[in-house]
Every structure is written in structure tokens, then in C-alpha cells.
C-alpha positions in Angstrom: -3.7 62.1 171.0 -7.2 62.2 172.3 -7.9 60.4 175.6 -11.5 60.8 176.8 -12.6 60.5 180.4 -14.9 57.7 181.6 -18.3 57.4 180.1 -21.8 56.9 181.4 -23.3 53.7 182.7 -25.2 53.3 179.4 -22.0 53.8 177.5 -20.3 51.1 179.6 -23.3 48.7 179.1 -23.3 49.2 175.3 -19.5 48.6 175.1 -19.8 45.4 177.3 -22.6 44.0 175.1 -20.8 44.9 171.8 -17.5 43.3 173.1 -19.3 40.1 174.1 -21.0 39.8 170.7 -17.8 40.5 168.8 -15.9 38.0 171.0 -18.4 35.3 170.2 -18.4 36.1 166.5 -14.6 36.1 166.3 -14.1 32.9 168.3 -12.0 30.4 166.3 -10.7 33.1 163.8 -7.4 34.9 163.6 -9.1 38.1 164.8 -9.8 39.4 168.3 -11.5 42.3 170.0 -9.7 44.6 172.4 -11.0 47.4 174.7 -10.2 51.1 174.9 -7.0 50.3 176.9 -5.4 49.8 173.5 -4.3 52.9 171.6 -4.6 53.1 167.8 -2.0 55.4 166.2 -0.8 56.7 162.8 1.6 59.5 162.0 -1.3 62.0 162.4 -2.7 61.1 165.8 -3.5 58.5 168.4 -6.9 57.6 169.9 -8.4 55.1 172.3 -11.4 53.7 170.5 -14.1 52.0 172.6 -13.4 48.6 170.8 -11.0 47.5 168.2 -11.0 44.3 166.2 -7.5 43.3 165.0 -6.6 40.3 162.9 -3.3 38.4 163.2 -0.6 39.5 163.1 -1.1 42.6 165.2 0.9 45.6 164.0 2.3 47.4 167.0 3.9 50.8 167.3 6.6 49.9 169.7 7.9 47.1 172.0 5.6 48.1 174.8 2.7 46.5 172.8 0.1 49.0 174.0 -0.3 50.8 170.7 -1.7 49.4 167.4 -0.8 50.8 164.1 -3.6 49.0 162.3 -7.2 47.8 162.9 -9.8 45.9 160.9 -13.0 47.1 162.7 -13.4 50.1 165.1 -16.4 50.6 167.4 -17.2 53.9 169.0 -20.2 54.7 171.3 -21.3 58.2 170.5 -22.2 60.8 173.1 -23.3 64.4 172.5 -19.9 65.7 173.3 -17.9 63.4 170.9 -20.3 62.6 168.1 -19.0 65.3 165.7 -15.4 64.2 166.0 -16.2 60.5 166.0 -18.2 61.0 162.7 -15.7 63.3 161.1 -12.0 63.5 162.0 -11.7 60.1 163.6 -13.3 58.4 160.6 -10.9 60.1 158.3 -8.0 59.1 160.6 -9.2 55.5 160.7 -9.6 55.3 157.0 -5.8 55.7 156.7 -5.1 52.4 158.5 -4.0 49.7 156.1 -6.4 46.9 157.1 -9.4 49.1 158.2 -12.7 47.7 156.9 -15.6 48.8 159.1 -16.4 51.7 161.5 -19.4 50.9 163.8 -21.0 53.9 165.6 -23.4 53.1 168.4 -25.7 55.8 169.5 -26.5 55.8 173.2 -29.9 57.5 173.1 -31.9 56.1 171.3 -29.8 53.0 170.5 -29.2 53.0 166.8 -26.1 51.4 165.3 -24.6 52.6 162.0 -21.7 51.4 160.0 -19.2 52.7 157.5 -16.9 50.8 155.2 -13.3 52.0 154.6 -14.4 53.1 151.1 -17.3 55.3 152.2 -16.9 59.0 152.6 -19.8 59.5 155.1 -21.3 57.4 157.8 -23.9 55.1 156.4 -27.0 53.9 158.1 -27.6 50.3 159.2 -29.9 48.6 161.6 -27.8 45.6 162.5 -24.3 44.6 163.3 -22.3 42.9 160.6 -23.2 39.2 160.5 -19.6 38.1 160.5 -16.4 40.1 160.7 -13.8 37.5 159.9 
């Protein structure tokens, strides 16, 4: 399991903005966005992504309901210390999730989003958030 310490002010601002946008996009759908308080786990490892979009029904690891075993979209804000793992090992881990569709990486400095689909082997480049997730 990989738990990371708190991020910078810029990191927090980016997560807050992304969460608000996703919340608005998902309103009225069977999907919702959750914060890094929710763990994502498979048999190989567990992580705490910055944001996770899940679509009903949530697949939980145990009765505590604090660990997901599936996700549709995962958002990570990159920092110099985490970007290699976020772009490599974590992406491979997330690709093993049954409903995984998109991986959104947000660079802190300069701000430049990029997305990857579950079927992509490497992180692609994009200049905009997906228009609609669900």
C-alpha cells in the first residue's frame, strides 16, 4: 500500500477544482466522485488516488466500506516525487480494475492535463478534461 503525505497548496487547489467539475458533470448520473480518503485495492496493491469516479454499484473490499475494488476514472495530481510511479506502476495497477476507463493526470507546474484510456499502454496527451464521464 502506498499512502502519501499531504500535498502542496497548489496540489490541493487543483484537486478541489477537479472534484467540483466532476461533481457537476456527474450530477444526475449513477456515478460519483470521491476523494483520497477512499482506498483503491486489487490483489497486487492498494493506493489512495487523489480522486476516484465510481459508478453504481460500488464494489467494496470489506464491510468497512473504506476500500474500493473498482473505479471508472482515476485522477492523480503529479508532483516531481510521484510522477514516475503515477505514470508507470500505478497506471498498470489501475488498468487491472474491471470498470476502469480513464486515467487523468494533472501536472502542477505548468498545469497541463493528460488522459489515458484503459486500453492505452502509455499516457496520452490531451488539453481538456473529458466532456462527460457518465
